C-alpha positions as CSV (number, residue, x, y, z in Angstrom):
1,P,-3.9,-4.2,-19.8
2,R,-1.4,-5.8,-17.4
3,R,-2.1,-9.4,-16.3
4,A,-1.7,-10.6,-12.7
5,P,1.7,-12.4,-12.3
6,W,0.0,-15.7,-11.3
7,A,-2.3,-15.5,-14.3
8,M,0.7,-15.0,-16.6
9,L,2.5,-17.9,-15.1
10,R,-0.5,-20.2,-15.5
11,A,-0.8,-19.1,-19.1
12,L,2.8,-20.2,-19.6
13,G,1.9,-23.7,-18.4
14,A,3.1,-26.2,-15.8
15,A,6.8,-25.9,-16.8
16,A,6.8,-22.2,-15.7
17,L,5.3,-23.1,-12.3
18,R,8.1,-25.7,-11.7
19,R,10.8,-23.2,-12.5
20,P,12.8,-22.0,-9.4
21,A,11.4,-18.8,-8.1
22,L,14.7,-17.0,-8.0
23,R,15.3,-17.8,-11.7
24,T,11.9,-16.3,-12.5
25,A,12.6,-13.0,-10.8
26,T,13.5,-10.3,-13.3
27,S,15.0,-7.7,-11.0
28,P,16.1,-7.3,-7.4
29,V,13.4,-6.5,-4.9
30,A,13.4,-2.8,-4.0
31,T,13.6,-1.8,-0.3
32,L,13.6,1.6,1.3
33,R,13.9,2.8,4.9
34,P,10.7,3.9,6.8
35,E,12.2,7.4,7.5
36,E,12.8,8.2,3.8
37,P,10.5,10.8,2.2
38,I,7.5,9.6,0.1
39,A,8.9,11.6,-2.8
40,H,11.8,9.2,-3.0
41,A,9.5,6.1,-2.9
42,I,7.3,7.5,-5.7
43,A,10.4,8.1,-7.8
44,V,11.8,4.6,-7.2
45,M,8.4,3.0,-8.0
46,S,8.2,5.0,-11.2
47,E,11.8,4.3,-12.3
48,R,11.4,0.6,-11.7
49,G,7.8,0.3,-13.1
50,V,6.6,-1.3,-9.9
51,G,3.5,-0.7,-7.7
52,S,5.0,-1.5,-4.3
53,I,8.2,-1.4,-2.3
54,L,9.2,-3.3,0.8
55,V,10.1,-1.1,3.8
56,A,13.0,-2.4,5.8
57,A,14.8,-1.3,9.0
58,H,18.6,-0.7,9.0
59,S,18.9,-4.3,10.2
60,G,17.2,-5.6,7.1
61,A,14.0,-6.7,8.9
62,I,10.9,-6.1,6.8
63,Q,8.6,-3.6,8.6
64,G,6.0,-3.2,6.0
65,I,5.2,-2.5,2.4
66,L,4.3,0.8,0.6
67,T,1.9,0.4,-2.3
68,E,0.6,2.9,-4.9
69,R,-2.8,2.4,-3.2
70,D,-1.3,3.5,0.2
71,V,-0.1,6.7,-1.4
72,L,-3.3,7.4,-3.2
73,E,-5.6,6.7,-0.2
74,K,-3.5,8.1,2.7
75,L,-1.4,11.0,1.4
76,D,-2.6,14.5,2.1
77,F,-1.9,16.0,-1.3
78,N,-1.5,19.5,0.2
79,A,1.6,18.2,2.1
80,S,5.1,18.4,0.7
81,L,6.2,15.0,-0.7
82,H,9.6,15.6,0.9
83,S,8.2,16.1,4.4
84,V,6.0,13.0,4.5
85,S,7.8,9.8,5.5
86,I,7.2,6.3,4.0
87,E,6.5,5.1,7.5
88,S,3.4,7.3,7.8
89,L,1.8,5.8,4.8
90,M,3.1,2.2,4.6
91,T,1.0,-0.9,5.4
92,R,2.4,-2.8,8.4
93,E,0.2,-5.9,8.5
94,M,1.5,-8.2,5.8
95,A,1.1,-11.9,5.2
96,M,4.5,-13.3,4.1
97,Q,5.5,-16.7,3.0
98,R,9.2,-17.8,3.0
99,A,10.5,-20.0,0.3
100,Q,13.8,-21.7,-0.3
101,P,15.8,-20.3,-3.3
102,D,15.2,-23.5,-5.2
103,S,11.5,-23.6,-4.5
104,S,9.3,-23.8,-7.5
105,M,6.9,-20.9,-8.3
106,Q,4.0,-23.2,-7.6
107,R,5.3,-23.9,-4.1
108,A,6.2,-20.2,-3.5
109,Q,2.7,-19.2,-4.6
């Protein structure tokens, strides 16, 4: 079973929580455009082994997030995965917290 990220960090101890957040990240954050087909989003999530992808406008502004749960709960499985847009399934209301690149994981939490 996979453990929640914060539970894993706590298990590593206080030193891990003081480590800069950007040094802790293991791969770049995936972003996709809202007009892209859901088939592409599913493929990217599968390839990267992640359960969510940020949705960003061409300007780079974050518009929402697409999660596995969004797909499972909102997708009409009779529809073509190439005709359904990410925008139609994504979650728009998000609570985001900004952190400086040198912020500790504890502060970013």
